[in-house]
Structures are given as structure tokens and as C-alpha cells.
N, CA, C, O and CB atoms as a CASP TS submission, in Angstrom:
PFRMAT TS
TARGET T0000
AUTHOR 0000-0000-0000
METHOD Language model
MODEL 1
PARENT N/A
ATOM      1  N   MET     1     -13.804  -3.236   9.274  1.00  0.00           N
ATOM      2  CA  MET     1     -12.621  -3.419   8.367  1.00  0.00           C
ATOM      3  C   MET     1     -11.563  -2.755   7.343  1.00  0.00           C
ATOM      4  O   MET     1     -11.777  -3.008   6.157  1.00  0.00           O
ATOM      5  CB  MET     1     -12.981  -4.030   7.834  1.00  0.00           C
ATOM      6  N   ASN     2     -10.578  -2.031   7.607  1.00  0.00           N
ATOM      7  CA  ASN     2     -10.164  -1.097   6.973  1.00  0.00           C
ATOM      8  C   ASN     2      -9.178  -2.005   5.867  1.00  0.00           C
ATOM      9  O   ASN     2      -8.459  -2.954   6.178  1.00  0.00           O
ATOM     10  CB  ASN     2      -9.525   0.022   7.967  1.00  0.00           C
ATOM     11  N   LYS     3      -9.327  -1.543   4.771  1.00  0.00           N
ATOM     12  CA  LYS     3      -8.428  -1.944   3.647  1.00  0.00           C
ATOM     13  C   LYS     3      -7.403  -3.272   4.288  1.00  0.00           C
ATOM     14  O   LYS     3      -7.495  -4.496   4.376  1.00  0.00           O
ATOM     15  CB  LYS     3      -7.451  -0.447   3.118  1.00  0.00           C
ATOM     16  N   TYR     4      -6.284  -2.081   4.700  1.00  0.00           N
ATOM     17  CA  TYR     4      -5.288  -3.202   4.807  1.00  0.00           C
ATOM     18  C   TYR     4      -5.431  -4.756   5.444  1.00  0.00           C
ATOM     19  O   TYR     4      -4.609  -5.666   5.338  1.00  0.00           O
ATOM     20  CB  TYR     4      -4.326  -2.620   5.519  1.00  0.00           C
ATOM     21  N   GLU     5      -7.479  -4.791   6.537  1.00  0.00           N
ATOM     22  CA  GLU     5      -7.833  -5.825   6.879  1.00  0.00           C
ATOM     23  C   GLU     5      -8.255  -7.347   5.749  1.00  0.00           C
ATOM     24  O   GLU     5      -8.341  -8.564   5.580  1.00  0.00           O
ATOM     25  CB  GLU     5      -8.790  -5.271   7.623  1.00  0.00           C
ATOM     26  N   LYS     6      -8.371  -6.157   5.330  1.00  0.00           N
ATOM     27  CA  LYS     6      -9.088  -7.110   4.155  1.00  0.00           C
ATOM     28  C   LYS     6      -8.298  -7.680   2.694  1.00  0.00           C
ATOM     29  O   LYS     6      -8.822  -8.474   1.913  1.00  0.00           O
ATOM     30  CB  LYS     6     -10.344  -6.193   3.601  1.00  0.00           C
ATOM     31  N   LEU     7      -7.072  -7.142   2.549  1.00  0.00           N
ATOM     32  CA  LEU     7      -5.828  -7.413   1.766  1.00  0.00           C
ATOM     33  C   LEU     7      -5.551  -9.049   2.717  1.00  0.00           C
ATOM     34  O   LEU     7      -5.573 -10.174   2.217  1.00  0.00           O
ATOM     35  CB  LEU     7      -4.374  -5.867   1.949  1.00  0.00           C
ATOM     36  N   GLN     8      -5.354  -8.765   3.884  1.00  0.00           N
ATOM     37  CA  GLN     8      -4.446  -9.876   4.250  1.00  0.00           C
ATOM     38  C   GLN     8      -5.367 -11.140   4.514  1.00  0.00           C
ATOM     39  O   GLN     8      -4.991 -12.250   4.892  1.00  0.00           O
ATOM     40  CB  GLN     8      -3.529  -9.487   5.580  1.00  0.00           C
ATOM     41  N   LYS     9      -6.592 -10.744   4.246  1.00  0.00           N
ATOM     42  CA  LYS     9      -7.534 -12.430   4.168  1.00  0.00           C
ATOM     43  C   LYS     9      -7.551 -12.580   2.907  1.00  0.00           C
ATOM     44  O   LYS     9      -8.503 -13.299   2.601  1.00  0.00           O
ATOM     45  CB  LYS     9      -9.291 -12.615   4.739  1.00  0.00           C
ATOM     46  N   GLN    10      -6.731 -12.123   1.688  1.00  0.00           N
ATOM     47  CA  GLN    10      -6.383 -12.427   0.515  1.00  0.00           C
ATOM     48  C   GLN    10      -6.010 -13.179   0.521  1.00  0.00           C
ATOM     49  O   GLN    10      -5.372 -13.361   1.558  1.00  0.00           O
ATOM     50  CB  GLN    10      -5.871 -11.935  -0.069  1.00  0.00           C
ATOM     51  N   GLU    11      -5.953 -14.677  -0.768  1.00  0.00           N
ATOM     52  CA  GLU    11      -5.290 -15.995  -0.902  1.00  0.00           C
ATOM     53  C   GLU    11      -3.947 -15.266  -1.514  1.00  0.00           C
ATOM     54  O   GLU    11      -4.303 -14.250  -2.112  1.00  0.00           O
ATOM     55  CB  GLU    11      -6.166 -17.270  -1.959  1.00  0.00           C
ATOM     56  N   ASP    12      -2.750 -15.420  -1.555  1.00  0.00           N
ATOM     57  CA  ASP    12      -1.513 -15.418  -1.828  1.00  0.00           C
ATOM     58  C   ASP    12      -2.176 -14.137  -3.506  1.00  0.00           C
ATOM     59  O   ASP    12      -2.590 -12.982  -3.607  1.00  0.00           O
ATOM     60  CB  ASP    12      -0.655 -17.423  -2.000  1.00  0.00           C
ATOM     61  N   GLN    13      -1.948 -15.085  -4.284  1.00  0.00           N
ATOM     62  CA  GLN    13      -2.536 -15.243  -5.742  1.00  0.00           C
ATOM     63  C   GLN    13      -3.272 -13.812  -5.984  1.00  0.00           C
ATOM     64  O   GLN    13      -3.068 -13.168  -7.012  1.00  0.00           O
ATOM     65  CB  GLN    13      -3.711 -16.649  -5.880  1.00  0.00           C
ATOM     66  N   ASN    14      -4.143 -13.369  -4.953  1.00  0.00           N
ATOM     67  CA  ASN    14      -5.319 -12.694  -5.287  1.00  0.00           C
ATOM     68  C   ASN    14      -4.116 -11.538  -4.657  1.00  0.00           C
ATOM     69  O   ASN    14      -3.679 -10.877  -5.599  1.00  0.00           O
ATOM     70  CB  ASN    14      -7.110 -13.133  -4.553  1.00  0.00           C
ATOM     71  N   PHE    15      -3.678 -11.261  -3.731  1.00  0.00           N
ATOM     72  CA  PHE    15      -2.977 -10.292  -2.498  1.00  0.00           C
ATOM     73  C   PHE    15      -1.598  -9.775  -3.693  1.00  0.00           C
ATOM     74  O   PHE    15      -1.047  -8.674  -3.703  1.00  0.00           O
ATOM     75  CB  PHE    15      -2.279 -11.499  -0.585  1.00  0.00           C
ATOM     76  N   LYS    16      -1.302 -10.993  -4.644  1.00  0.00           N
ATOM     77  CA  LYS    16       0.085 -10.118  -5.042  1.00  0.00           C
ATOM     78  C   LYS    16      -0.816  -9.368  -6.897  1.00  0.00           C
ATOM     79  O   LYS    16      -0.168  -8.583  -7.590  1.00  0.00           O
ATOM     80  CB  LYS    16       2.131 -11.736  -5.329  1.00  0.00           C
ATOM     81  N   LEU    17      -1.851  -9.699  -7.204  1.00  0.00           N
ATOM     82  CA  LEU    17      -2.586  -9.231  -8.149  1.00  0.00           C
ATOM     83  C   LEU    17      -2.915  -7.695  -7.835  1.00  0.00           C
ATOM     84  O   LEU    17      -2.478  -6.613  -8.225  1.00  0.00           O
ATOM     85  CB  LEU    17      -3.756 -10.110  -8.287  1.00  0.00           C
ATOM     86  N   ILE    18      -4.037  -8.190  -6.813  1.00  0.00           N
ATOM     87  CA  ILE    18      -3.828  -7.113  -6.029  1.00  0.00           C
ATOM     88  C   ILE    18      -3.156  -5.608  -6.290  1.00  0.00           C
ATOM     89  O   ILE    18      -3.484  -4.827  -7.183  1.00  0.00           O
ATOM     90  CB  ILE    18      -3.223  -7.652  -5.204  1.00  0.00           C
ATOM     91  N   THR    19      -2.481  -5.478  -5.622  1.00  0.00           N
ATOM     92  CA  THR    19      -1.127  -5.290  -4.848  1.00  0.00           C
ATOM     93  C   THR    19       0.219  -5.609  -5.920  1.00  0.00           C
ATOM     94  O   THR    19       0.337  -6.824  -5.758  1.00  0.00           O
ATOM     95  CB  THR    19      -1.111  -6.462  -3.429  1.00  0.00           C
ATOM     96  N   GLY    20       0.574  -5.476  -6.250  1.00  0.00           N
ATOM     97  CA  GLY    20       1.464  -5.685  -7.288  1.00  0.00           C
ATOM     98  C   GLY    20       2.895  -6.470  -7.121  1.00  0.00           C
ATOM     99  O   GLY    20       3.727  -6.897  -7.921  1.00  0.00           O
ATOM    100  N   VAL    21       2.741  -6.446  -5.286  1.00  0.00           N
ATOM    101  CA  VAL    21       3.608  -7.704  -4.572  1.00  0.00           C
ATOM    102  C   VAL    21       3.295  -8.626  -3.276  1.00  0.00           C
ATOM    103  O   VAL    21       2.227  -8.620  -2.664  1.00  0.00           O
ATOM    104  CB  VAL    21       4.837  -7.134  -4.171  1.00  0.00           C
ATOM    105  N   THR    22       4.224  -9.275  -3.029  1.00  0.00           N
ATOM    106  CA  THR    22       3.687 -10.561  -2.482  1.00  0.00           C
ATOM    107  C   THR    22       3.468  -9.942  -1.311  1.00  0.00           C
ATOM    108  O   THR    22       3.906  -8.806  -1.130  1.00  0.00           O
ATOM    109  CB  THR    22       4.575 -11.924  -2.445  1.00  0.00           C
ATOM    110  N   LYS    23       2.644 -10.713  -0.200  1.00  0.00           N
ATOM    111  CA  LYS    23       2.334 -10.471   1.298  1.00  0.00           C
ATOM    112  C   LYS    23       3.846  -9.924   2.082  1.00  0.00           C
ATOM    113  O   LYS    23       3.960  -8.975   2.858  1.00  0.00           O
ATOM    114  CB  LYS    23       1.708 -12.090   2.037  1.00  0.00           C
ATOM    115  N   VAL    24       5.334 -11.218   1.407  1.00  0.00           N
ATOM    116  CA  VAL    24       6.325 -10.848   2.001  1.00  0.00           C
ATOM    117  C   VAL    24       6.496  -9.558   2.030  1.00  0.00           C
ATOM    118  O   VAL    24       6.212  -8.674   2.839  1.00  0.00           O
ATOM    119  CB  VAL    24       7.236 -11.377   1.614  1.00  0.00           C
ATOM    120  N   VAL    25       7.019  -9.598   0.989  1.00  0.00           N
ATOM    121  CA  VAL    25       6.943  -8.039   0.859  1.00  0.00           C
ATOM    122  C   VAL    25       6.944  -6.448   1.613  1.00  0.00           C
ATOM    123  O   VAL    25       7.533  -5.551   2.216  1.00  0.00           O
ATOM    124  CB  VAL    25       6.094  -8.047   0.448  1.00  0.00           C
ATOM    125  N   LEU    26       5.471  -7.118   0.849  1.00  0.00           N
ATOM    126  CA  LEU    26       4.024  -6.036   2.413  1.00  0.00           C
ATOM    127  C   LEU    26       4.975  -5.807   3.562  1.00  0.00           C
ATOM    128  O   LEU    26       5.209  -4.719   4.089  1.00  0.00           O
ATOM    129  CB  LEU    26       2.171  -7.383   3.473  1.00  0.00           C
ATOM    130  N   GLU    27       5.462  -6.911   3.861  1.00  0.00           N
ATOM    131  CA  GLU    27       5.886  -7.403   5.280  1.00  0.00           C
ATOM    132  C   GLU    27       7.084  -6.713   5.694  1.00  0.00           C
ATOM    133  O   GLU    27       7.351  -6.418   6.859  1.00  0.00           O
ATOM    134  CB  GLU    27       6.168  -8.942   5.348  1.00  0.00           C
ATOM    135  N   LYS    28       7.852  -6.452   4.587  1.00  0.00           N
ATOM    136  CA  LYS    28       9.004  -6.141   4.955  1.00  0.00           C
ATOM    137  C   LYS    28       9.208  -4.283   4.744  1.00  0.00           C
ATOM    138  O   LYS    28       9.984  -3.595   5.407  1.00  0.00           O
ATOM    139  CB  LYS    28       9.985  -7.155   4.066  1.00  0.00           C
ATOM    140  N   THR    29       8.286  -3.789   3.657  1.00  0.00           N
ATOM    141  CA  THR    29       7.996  -3.104   3.913  1.00  0.00           C
ATOM    142  C   THR    29       7.434  -1.799   4.681  1.00  0.00           C
ATOM    143  O   THR    29       7.559  -0.582   4.552  1.00  0.00           O
ATOM    144  CB  THR    29       8.024  -3.466   3.639  1.00  0.00           C
ATOM    145  N   LEU    30       6.784  -2.633   5.504  1.00  0.00           N
ATOM    146  CA  LEU    30       5.809  -1.971   6.729  1.00  0.00           C
ATOM    147  C   LEU    30       7.021  -1.367   7.657  1.00  0.00           C
ATOM    148  O   LEU    30       7.311  -0.296   8.190  1.00  0.00           O
ATOM    149  CB  LEU    30       4.674  -3.315   7.734  1.00  0.00           C
ATOM    150  N   LYS    31       7.663  -2.966   7.507  1.00  0.00           N
ATOM    151  CA  LYS    31       8.886  -3.036   8.518  1.00  0.00           C
ATOM    152  C   LYS    31      10.061  -1.350   8.923  1.00  0.00           C
ATOM    153  O   LYS    31      10.431  -0.676   9.885  1.00  0.00           O
ATOM    154  CB  LYS    31       9.955  -4.390   7.623  1.00  0.00           C
ATOM    155  N   ILE    32      10.269  -1.452   6.670  1.00  0.00           N
ATOM    156  CA  ILE    32      11.093  -0.203   7.249  1.00  0.00           C
ATOM    157  C   ILE    32      10.053   0.989   7.701  1.00  0.00           C
ATOM    158  O   ILE    32       9.863   1.442   8.829  1.00  0.00           O
ATOM    159  CB  ILE    32      12.196   0.429   6.005  1.00  0.00           C
ATOM    160  N   LEU    33       9.545   1.288   6.658  1.00  0.00           N
ATOM    161  CA  LEU    33       8.411   2.129   7.101  1.00  0.00           C
ATOM    162  C   LEU    33       8.035   2.708   8.535  1.00  0.00           C
ATOM    163  O   LEU    33       8.017   3.908   8.806  1.00  0.00           O
ATOM    164  CB  LEU    33       7.417   1.444   6.774  1.00  0.00           C
ATOM    165  N   LYS    34       7.756   1.741   9.353  1.00  0.00           N
ATOM    166  CA  LYS    34       7.697   2.025  10.674  1.00  0.00           C
ATOM    167  C   LYS    34       8.853   2.154  11.241  1.00  0.00           C
ATOM    168  O   LYS    34       8.389   2.792  12.185  1.00  0.00           O
ATOM    169  CB  LYS    34       7.043   1.207  11.314  1.00  0.00           C
ATOM    170  N   GLY    35      10.200   2.089  11.537  1.00  0.00           N
ATOM    171  CA  GLY    35      11.036   2.261  11.624  1.00  0.00           C
ATOM    172  C   GLY    35      12.685   3.718  10.786  1.00  0.00           C
ATOM    173  O   GLY    35      13.896   3.836  10.599  1.00  0.00           O
ATOM    174  N   LEU    36      11.149   4.497  10.607  1.00  0.00           N
ATOM    175  CA  LEU    36      11.673   5.324   9.857  1.00  0.00           C
ATOM    176  C   LEU    36      11.176   6.207  10.719  1.00  0.00           C
ATOM    177  O   LEU    36      10.292   5.957  11.538  1.00  0.00           O
ATOM    178  CB  LEU    36      11.439   5.363   8.454  1.00  0.00           C
ATOM    179  N   SER    37      12.267   8.307  10.408  1.00  0.00           N
ATOM    180  CA  SER    37      11.639   9.024  11.835  1.00  0.00           C
ATOM    181  C   SER    37      10.227   9.379  10.569  1.00  0.00           C
ATOM    182  O   SER    37       9.357   9.941  11.234  1.00  0.00           O
ATOM    183  CB  SER    37      12.870  10.879  12.869  1.00  0.00           C
ATOM    184  N   ILE    38       9.944   9.307   9.716  1.00  0.00           N
ATOM    185  CA  ILE    38       8.360  10.133   8.759  1.00  0.00           C
ATOM    186  C   ILE    38       7.337  10.055   9.609  1.00  0.00           C
ATOM    187  O   ILE    38       6.435  10.891   9.666  1.00  0.00           O
ATOM    188  CB  ILE    38       7.647   9.288   7.191  1.00  0.00           C
ATOM    189  N   ASN    39       7.429   9.002  10.344  1.00  0.00           N
ATOM    190  CA  ASN    39       5.555   8.618  10.355  1.00  0.00           C
ATOM    191  C   ASN    39       5.554   9.210  12.094  1.00  0.00           C
ATOM    192  O   ASN    39       4.554   9.052  12.794  1.00  0.00           O
ATOM    193  CB  ASN    39       4.884   6.182  10.068  1.00  0.00           C
ATOM    194  N   THR    40       6.940   9.956  12.671  1.00  0.00           N
ATOM    195  CA  THR    40       6.659  10.669  13.870  1.00  0.00           C
ATOM    196  C   THR    40       5.896  12.219  13.693  1.00  0.00           C
ATOM    197  O   THR    40       6.680  12.932  13.066  1.00  0.00           O
ATOM    198  CB  THR    40       8.067  10.798  14.584  1.00  0.00           C
ATOM    199  N   GLN    41       5.128  12.677  13.901  1.00  0.00           N
ATOM    200  CA  GLN    41       4.217  14.286  13.739  1.00  0.00           C
ATOM    201  C   GLN    41       4.250  14.501  15.638  1.00  0.00           C
ATOM    202  O   GLN    41       4.459  13.884  16.683  1.00  0.00           O
ATOM    203  CB  GLN    41       1.880  14.078  12.766  1.00  0.00           C
ATOM    204  N   LYS    42       3.874  15.859  15.085  1.00  0.00           N
ATOM    205  CA  LYS    42       3.933  17.033  15.907  1.00  0.00           C
ATOM    206  C   LYS    42       2.851  17.340  16.106  1.00  0.00           C
ATOM    207  O   LYS    42       2.060  17.137  15.185  1.00  0.00           O
ATOM    208  CB  LYS    42       4.563  18.060  15.516  1.00  0.00           C
ATOM    209  N   GLY    43       2.539  17.712  16.870  1.00  0.00           N
ATOM    210  CA  GLY    43       1.098  17.458  17.394  1.00  0.00           C
ATOM    211  C   GLY    43      -0.104  16.658  16.051  1.00  0.00           C
ATOM    212  O   GLY    43       0.066  15.870  15.121  1.00  0.00           O
ATOM    213  N   GLY    44      -1.521  17.540  16.738  1.00  0.00           N
ATOM    214  CA  GLY    44      -2.614  16.813  16.361  1.00  0.00           C
ATOM    215  C   GLY    44      -2.983  15.205  15.504  1.00  0.00           C
ATOM    216  O   GLY    44      -2.217  14.286  15.793  1.00  0.00           O
ATOM    217  N   SER    45      -3.460  15.075  15.078  1.00  0.00           N
ATOM    218  CA  SER    45      -3.649  14.016  14.924  1.00  0.00           C
ATOM    219  C   SER    45      -3.022  13.080  13.891  1.00  0.00           C
ATOM    220  O   SER    45      -2.790  13.679  12.840  1.00  0.00           O
ATOM    221  CB  SER    45      -4.650  14.090  14.906  1.00  0.00           C
ATOM    222  N   LYS    46      -2.726  11.960  13.879  1.00  0.00           N
ATOM    223  CA  LYS    46      -1.688  10.936  12.919  1.00  0.00           C
ATOM    224  C   LYS    46      -2.356  11.322  11.155  1.00  0.00           C
ATOM    225  O   LYS    46      -1.894  11.499  10.028  1.00  0.00           O
ATOM    226  CB  LYS    46      -2.006   8.704  13.492  1.00  0.00           C
ATOM    227  N   GLY    47      -3.987  11.294  11.987  1.00  0.00           N
ATOM    228  CA  GLY    47      -4.362  10.650  10.287  1.00  0.00           C
ATOM    229  C   GLY    47      -3.680   9.049   9.685  1.00  0.00           C
ATOM    230  O   GLY    47      -2.560   8.822  10.141  1.00  0.00           O
ATOM    231  N   LEU    48      -4.171   8.101   8.855  1.00  0.00           N
ATOM    232  CA  LEU    48      -3.592   6.739   8.812  1.00  0.00           C
ATOM    233  C   LEU    48      -2.706   6.408   8.644  1.00  0.00           C
ATOM    234  O   LEU    48      -1.778   6.921   8.019  1.00  0.00           O
ATOM    235  CB  LEU    48      -3.867   6.110   8.288  1.00  0.00           C
ATOM    236  N   SER    49      -2.800   5.270   9.274  1.00  0.00           N
ATOM    237  CA  SER    49      -1.728   3.947   9.607  1.00  0.00           C
ATOM    238  C   SER    49      -0.764   4.263   8.460  1.00  0.00           C
ATOM    239  O   SER    49      -0.759   4.844   7.375  1.00  0.00           O
ATOM    240  CB  SER    49      -2.463   2.121   9.476  1.00  0.00           C
ATOM    241  N   VAL    50       0.162   3.480   9.383  1.00  0.00           N
ATOM    242  CA  VAL    50       1.682   3.648   7.803  1.00  0.00           C
ATOM    243  C   VAL    50       1.218   2.540   7.021  1.00  0.00           C
ATOM    244  O   VAL    50       1.469   2.718   5.829  1.00  0.00           O
ATOM    245  CB  VAL    50       3.894   3.224   8.263  1.00  0.00           C
ATOM    246  N   GLU    51       0.404   1.040   7.358  1.00  0.00           N
ATOM    247  CA  GLU    51      -0.392   0.131   7.026  1.00  0.00           C
ATOM    248  C   GLU    51      -0.938   0.514   5.998  1.00  0.00           C
ATOM    249  O   GLU    51      -0.548   0.361   4.840  1.00  0.00           O
ATOM    250  CB  GLU    51      -1.168  -0.221   7.860  1.00  0.00           C
ATOM    251  N   LEU    52      -2.191   1.209   6.510  1.00  0.00           N
ATOM    252  CA  LEU    52      -3.511   2.005   5.464  1.00  0.00           C
ATOM    253  C   LEU    52      -2.935   2.804   4.202  1.00  0.00           C
ATOM    254  O   LEU    52      -3.267   2.786   3.017  1.00  0.00           O
ATOM    255  CB  LEU    52      -4.474   3.346   6.433  1.00  0.00           C
ATOM    256  N   ARG    53      -1.776   3.634   5.020  1.00  0.00           N
ATOM    257  CA  ARG    53      -1.157   4.643   3.932  1.00  0.00           C
ATOM    258  C   ARG    53       0.401   3.929   2.487  1.00  0.00           C
ATOM    259  O   ARG    53       0.783   4.335   1.389  1.00  0.00           O
ATOM    260  CB  ARG    53      -0.345   6.070   5.269  1.00  0.00           C
ATOM    261  N   LEU    54       0.809   2.698   3.447  1.00  0.00           N
ATOM    262  CA  LEU    54       1.331   2.633   1.910  1.00  0.00           C
ATOM    263  C   LEU    54       0.300   1.233   0.523  1.00  0.00           C
ATOM    264  O   LEU    54       0.529   0.908  -0.642  1.00  0.00           O
ATOM    265  CB  LEU    54       3.386   2.007   2.253  1.00  0.00           C
ATOM    266  N   THR    55      -1.220   0.674   1.958  1.00  0.00           N
ATOM    267  CA  THR    55      -2.058  -0.561   0.290  1.00  0.00           C
ATOM    268  C   THR    55      -2.310   0.815  -0.041  1.00  0.00           C
ATOM    269  O   THR    55      -1.611   0.809  -1.054  1.00  0.00           O
ATOM    270  CB  THR    55      -3.973  -2.091   0.375  1.00  0.00           C
ATOM    271  N   MET    56      -2.763   2.015   0.010  1.00  0.00           N
ATOM    272  CA  MET    56      -2.921   3.030  -0.761  1.00  0.00           C
ATOM    273  C   MET    56      -2.275   3.473  -1.908  1.00  0.00           C
ATOM    274  O   MET    56      -2.721   4.047  -2.902  1.00  0.00           O
ATOM    275  CB  MET    56      -2.880   3.762  -0.157  1.00  0.00           C
ATOM    276  N   ALA    57      -1.202   3.131  -1.624  1.00  0.00           N
ATOM    277  CA  ALA    57      -0.196   4.032  -2.623  1.00  0.00           C
ATOM    278  C   ALA    57       0.615   2.356  -4.199  1.00  0.00           C
ATOM    279  O   ALA    57       0.990   2.203  -5.362  1.00  0.00           O
ATOM    280  CB  ALA    57       1.739   4.998  -0.930  1.00  0.00           C
ATOM    281  N   LEU    58       0.321   1.482  -2.595  1.00  0.00           N
ATOM    282  CA  LEU    58       0.348   0.579  -3.822  1.00  0.00           C
ATOM    283  C   LEU    58      -0.904   0.203  -4.739  1.00  0.00           C
ATOM    284  O   LEU    58      -0.779  -0.657  -5.610  1.00  0.00           O
ATOM    285  CB  LEU    58       0.827  -0.642  -3.359  1.00  0.00           C
ATOM    286  N   GLU    59      -1.739   0.660  -4.592  1.00  0.00           N
ATOM    287  CA  GLU    59      -2.882   0.296  -5.310  1.00  0.00           C
ATOM    288  C   GLU    59      -2.755   1.529  -6.451  1.00  0.00           C
ATOM    289  O   GLU    59      -3.217   1.132  -7.521  1.00  0.00           O
ATOM    290  CB  GLU    59      -4.357   0.236  -4.307  1.00  0.00           C
ATOM    291  N   TYR    60      -2.281   2.849  -6.522  1.00  0.00           N
ATOM    292  CA  TYR    60      -2.086   3.687  -7.458  1.00  0.00           C
ATOM    293  C   TYR    60      -1.641   3.644  -8.090  1.00  0.00           C
ATOM    294  O   TYR    60      -1.699   4.086  -9.238  1.00  0.00           O
ATOM    295  CB  TYR    60      -1.883   4.358  -7.425  1.00  0.00           C
ATOM    296  N   TRP    61      -0.718   2.811  -7.307  1.00  0.00           N
ATOM    297  CA  TRP    61       1.124   2.131  -7.810  1.00  0.00           C
ATOM    298  C   TRP    61       0.021   1.224  -9.133  1.00  0.00           C
ATOM    299  O   TRP    61      -0.074   1.587 -10.306  1.00  0.00           O
ATOM    300  CB  TRP    61       2.509   0.491  -5.970  1.00  0.00           C
ATOM    301  N   ARG    62      -0.285   0.709  -8.865  1.00  0.00           N
ATOM    302  CA  ARG    62      -0.614  -1.127  -9.345  1.00  0.00           C
ATOM    303  C   ARG    62      -1.840  -0.456 -10.861  1.00  0.00           C
ATOM    304  O   ARG    62      -1.671  -0.767 -12.040  1.00  0.00           O
ATOM    305  CB  ARG    62      -1.949  -2.585  -7.357  1.00  0.00           C
ATOM    306  N   GLU    63      -2.976   0.469 -10.339  1.00  0.00           N
ATOM    307  CA  GLU    63      -3.597   0.987 -11.272  1.00  0.00           C
ATOM    308  C   GLU    63      -3.194   2.651 -12.039  1.00  0.00           C
ATOM    309  O   GLU    63      -3.970   3.343 -12.698  1.00  0.00           O
ATOM    310  CB  GLU    63      -4.840   0.877 -10.664  1.00  0.00           C
ATOM    311  N   TYR    64      -2.314   2.839 -11.826  1.00  0.00           N
ATOM    312  CA  TYR    64      -2.135   4.428 -12.588  1.00  0.00           C
ATOM    313  C   TYR    64      -1.330   3.726 -13.725  1.00  0.00           C
ATOM    314  O   TYR    64      -0.335   3.003 -13.787  1.00  0.00           O
ATOM    315  CB  TYR    64      -1.103   5.948 -11.587  1.00  0.00           C
ATOM    316  N   ARG    65      -2.300   4.323 -14.669  1.00  0.00           N
ATOM    317  CA  ARG    65      -2.008   4.515 -16.627  1.00  0.00           C
ATOM    318  C   ARG    65      -1.207   5.724 -16.549  1.00  0.00           C
ATOM    319  O   ARG    65      -1.342   6.845 -16.059  1.00  0.00           O
ATOM    320  CB  ARG    65      -3.664   4.898 -17.898  1.00  0.00           C
ATOM    321  N   SER    66       0.080   4.804 -17.510  1.00  0.00           N
ATOM    322  CA  SER    66       0.476   6.074 -18.241  1.00  0.00           C
ATOM    323  C   SER    66      -0.198   7.446 -19.062  1.00  0.00           C
ATOM    324  O   SER    66      -1.303   7.976 -18.953  1.00  0.00           O
ATOM    325  CB  SER    66       1.086   5.576 -19.028  1.00  0.00           C
ATOM    326  N   MET    67       0.644   7.672 -19.677  1.00  0.00           N
ATOM    327  CA  MET    67      -0.350   8.679 -20.760  1.00  0.00           C
ATOM    328  C   MET    67      -0.085   8.450 -21.315  1.00  0.00           C
ATOM    329  O   MET    67      -0.308   9.326 -22.151  1.00  0.00           O
ATOM    330  CB  MET    67      -0.589   9.864 -21.052  1.00  0.00           C
ATOM    331  N   ARG    68       0.888   6.984 -22.157  1.00  0.00           N
ATOM    332  CA  ARG    68       1.593   6.499 -23.181  1.00  0.00           C
ATOM    333  C   ARG    68       0.072   5.755 -23.851  1.00  0.00           C
ATOM    334  O   ARG    68      -0.512   5.996 -24.907  1.00  0.00           O
ATOM    335  CB  ARG    68       3.070   5.443 -22.666  1.00  0.00           C
ATOM    336  N   TYR    69      -0.301   4.606 -22.551  1.00  0.00           N
ATOM    337  CA  TYR    69      -1.417   3.800 -22.700  1.00  0.00           C
ATOM    338  C   TYR    69      -2.863   4.356 -22.662  1.00  0.00           C
ATOM    339  O   TYR    69      -3.788   3.739 -23.190  1.00  0.00           O
ATOM    340  CB  TYR    69      -1.298   2.891 -21.765  1.00  0.00           C
ATOM    341  N   MET    70      -3.069   5.787 -21.887  1.00  0.00           N
ATOM    342  CA  MET    70      -4.203   6.966 -22.556  1.00  0.00           C
ATOM    343  C   MET    70      -4.580   6.900 -24.308  1.00  0.00           C
ATOM    344  O   MET    70      -5.451   6.446 -25.050  1.00  0.00           O
ATOM    345  CB  MET    70      -3.414   8.682 -22.292  1.00  0.00           C
ATOM    346  N   ALA    71      -3.093   7.801 -24.394  1.00  0.00           N
ATOM    347  CA  ALA    71      -2.801   8.054 -25.457  1.00  0.00           C
ATOM    348  C   ALA    71      -3.475   6.738 -26.486  1.00  0.00           C
ATOM    349  O   ALA    71      -4.556   6.922 -27.045  1.00  0.00           O
ATOM    350  CB  ALA    71      -1.305   8.317 -25.381  1.00  0.00           C
ATOM    351  N   LEU    72      -3.062   6.026 -26.577  1.00  0.00           N
ATOM    352  CA  LEU    72      -3.595   4.987 -27.670  1.00  0.00           C
ATOM    353  C   LEU    72      -5.175   4.469 -27.250  1.00  0.00           C
ATOM    354  O   LEU    72      -5.776   3.826 -28.110  1.00  0.00           O
ATOM    355  CB  LEU    72      -2.460   3.541 -27.722  1.00  0.00           C
ATOM    356  N   ASP    73      -5.743   4.693 -26.161  1.00  0.00           N
ATOM    357  CA  ASP    73      -7.634   5.161 -26.341  1.00  0.00           C
ATOM    358  C   ASP    73      -7.966   6.131 -26.677  1.00  0.00           C
ATOM    359  O   ASP    73      -9.169   6.373 -26.773  1.00  0.00           O
ATOM    360  CB  ASP    73      -8.539   5.237 -25.282  1.00  0.00           C
TER
END
């Protein structure tokens, strides 16, 4: 089971705490991303799915500490 599938099983409140967005927003974003042509590659393997790439980006943005906060430490 990948991270996206694990997130889908989370309750709505816990889902938003982890990702920073609601499930509705995530699904709308996925729909837009899947419709874009940036998801098509020529040759080779496609790598990670759109769902996994979006999940990783949301987690990164959610946990990212700016230099301003690190300077306080």
C-alpha cells in the first residue's frame, strides 16, 4: 500500500492535518493535474504516479521550515 492509499483511509480531520488540504481539494487538484500534458513523457518509464507526486509535494510544503523559523532555533 503506497502513501496515497494510506492517506485516503485517514479521517477528514487527520487528512487535513497531514496534507494541509481537504480531500475535496486534493481530488480537484488531481483532476487538473491528470488533464495537463505535463504528465506525458516520451520513452522510458513514467516513474511515480500523479497521486504520489502530489502527495509528496503536499507533505514537503506542510513540513517545510523556512529559514526564519530555523534562525529562531
